[in-house]
Structure formats: structure tokens, C-alpha cells
TORKOL-4160 file (C-alpha; in steps of 0.2 Angstrom, whole numbers, padded with zeros to 4 digits, m for minus):
82
<pt num="1" X="0539" Y="0422" Z="m0362"/>
<pt num="2" X="0541" Y="0404" Z="m0368"/>
<pt num="3" X="0531" Y="0396" Z="m0381"/>
<pt num="4" X="0515" Y="0386" Z="m0375"/>
<pt num="5" X="0523" Y="0369" Z="m0379"/>
<pt num="6" X="0539" Y="0373" Z="m0369"/>
<pt num="7" X="0531" Y="0382" Z="m0355"/>
<pt num="8" X="0521" Y="0367" Z="m0350"/>
<pt num="9" X="0537" Y="0356" Z="m0347"/>
<pt num="10" X="0550" Y="0369" Z="m0342"/>
<pt num="11" X="0549" Y="0380" Z="m0327"/>
<pt num="12" X="0556" Y="0398" Z="m0327"/>
<pt num="13" X="0571" Y="0395" Z="m0316"/>
<pt num="14" X="0576" Y="0380" Z="m0327"/>
<pt num="15" X="0574" Y="0391" Z="m0343"/>
<pt num="16" X="0585" Y="0404" Z="m0335"/>
<pt num="17" X="0598" Y="0392" Z="m0330"/>
<pt num="18" X="0599" Y="0385" Z="m0348"/>
<pt num="19" X="0601" Y="0403" Z="m0355"/>
<pt num="20" X="0615" Y="0406" Z="m0342"/>
<pt num="21" X="0624" Y="0391" Z="m0347"/>
<pt num="22" X="0623" Y="0396" Z="m0365"/>
<pt num="23" X="0630" Y="0414" Z="m0361"/>
<pt num="24" X="0644" Y="0406" Z="m0351"/>
<pt num="25" X="0649" Y="0394" Z="m0365"/>
<pt num="26" X="0649" Y="0409" Z="m0378"/>
<pt num="27" X="0659" Y="0420" Z="m0366"/>
<pt num="28" X="0671" Y="0406" Z="m0362"/>
<pt num="29" X="0675" Y="0403" Z="m0380"/>
<pt num="30" X="0677" Y="0421" Z="m0386"/>
<pt num="31" X="0695" Y="0423" Z="m0378"/>
<pt num="32" X="0702" Y="0406" Z="m0384"/>
<pt num="33" X="0695" Y="0410" Z="m0401"/>
<pt num="34" X="0703" Y="0427" Z="m0402"/>
<pt num="35" X="0720" Y="0419" Z="m0395"/>
<pt num="36" X="0720" Y="0405" Z="m0408"/>
<pt num="37" X="0717" Y="0418" Z="m0422"/>
<pt num="38" X="0731" Y="0429" Z="m0416"/>
<pt num="39" X="0743" Y="0414" Z="m0414"/>
<pt num="40" X="0739" Y="0409" Z="m0432"/>
<pt num="41" X="0740" Y="0426" Z="m0439"/>
<pt num="42" X="0757" Y="0429" Z="m0432"/>
<pt num="43" X="0764" Y="0412" Z="m0437"/>
<pt num="44" X="0759" Y="0415" Z="m0455"/>
<pt num="45" X="0767" Y="0433" Z="m0454"/>
<pt num="46" X="0783" Y="0425" Z="m0447"/>
<pt num="47" X="0784" Y="0411" Z="m0460"/>
<pt num="48" X="0780" Y="0424" Z="m0474"/>
<pt num="49" X="0795" Y="0434" Z="m0468"/>
<pt num="50" X="0807" Y="0419" Z="m0466"/>
<pt num="51" X="0801" Y="0403" Z="m0474"/>
<pt num="52" X="0816" Y="0394" Z="m0469"/>
<pt num="53" X="0812" Y="0395" Z="m0451"/>
<pt num="54" X="0795" Y="0387" Z="m0453"/>
<pt num="55" X="0800" Y="0370" Z="m0446"/>
<pt num="56" X="0806" Y="0379" Z="m0430"/>
<pt num="57" X="0791" Y="0391" Z="m0429"/>
<pt num="58" X="0779" Y="0376" Z="m0430"/>
<pt num="59" X="0784" Y="0372" Z="m0412"/>
<pt num="60" X="0775" Y="0389" Z="m0407"/>
<pt num="61" X="0759" Y="0381" Z="m0413"/>
<pt num="62" X="0759" Y="0372" Z="m0396"/>
<pt num="63" X="0753" Y="0388" Z="m0389"/>
<pt num="64" X="0737" Y="0386" Z="m0399"/>
<pt num="65" X="0734" Y="0369" Z="m0390"/>
<pt num="66" X="0736" Y="0378" Z="m0374"/>
<pt num="67" X="0724" Y="0391" Z="m0378"/>
<pt num="68" X="0711" Y="0378" Z="m0384"/>
<pt num="69" X="0713" Y="0370" Z="m0366"/>
<pt num="70" X="0706" Y="0386" Z="m0359"/>
<pt num="71" X="0691" Y="0385" Z="m0370"/>
<pt num="72" X="0688" Y="0367" Z="m0366"/>
<pt num="73" X="0689" Y="0371" Z="m0347"/>
<pt num="74" X="0676" Y="0385" Z="m0350"/>
<pt num="75" X="0665" Y="0373" Z="m0358"/>
<pt num="76" X="0667" Y="0360" Z="m0345"/>
<pt num="77" X="0664" Y="0372" Z="m0331"/>
<pt num="78" X="0647" Y="0376" Z="m0337"/>
<pt num="79" X="0641" Y="0359" Z="m0331"/>
<pt num="80" X="0647" Y="0361" Z="m0314"/>
<pt num="81" X="0640" Y="0379" Z="m0310"/>
<pt num="82" X="0623" Y="0379" Z="m0304"/>
């Protein structure tokens, strides 16, 4: 049930569509967030074991950028799904 102030301006299908978009955005960001965390944790672990290789391991952080692209695609796709 919607509050009275909102119920007069928003219909039930529009409210359900808004809720669905919120769930899609949240579900779409779960995977990339976990992926970025795993990449960061493994990077720190590798640098902790071998500090001299930090400049070479920095290139592996490009994978974090690729993971972030999937999150942005999940965000953008919610506007095109009706």
C-alpha cells in the first residue's frame, strides 16, 4: 500500500515498475562489487608477498575497470527494460 500523498499521483503499475528497476540496479551491482573486492584483495596479497613486483601487478588493476563496466551496463540497462 502506498501512502495517500503518493497514491493519488502514482498508479500501481508505475510503482511496481519503479520497484523492479530498483531491484535490477541492486542485483546488477552485486556481482561487480564482489569482483572488485576480490581483485583488490588479491592485489594487496600479492604485493604483500612480493613488494618489488607492485609496478607490474598494477596492470592487473585494469581488470577492476573491466568489472566496473559490467556494473555500468547493468545500471544503463534498467532504463531500457520496460
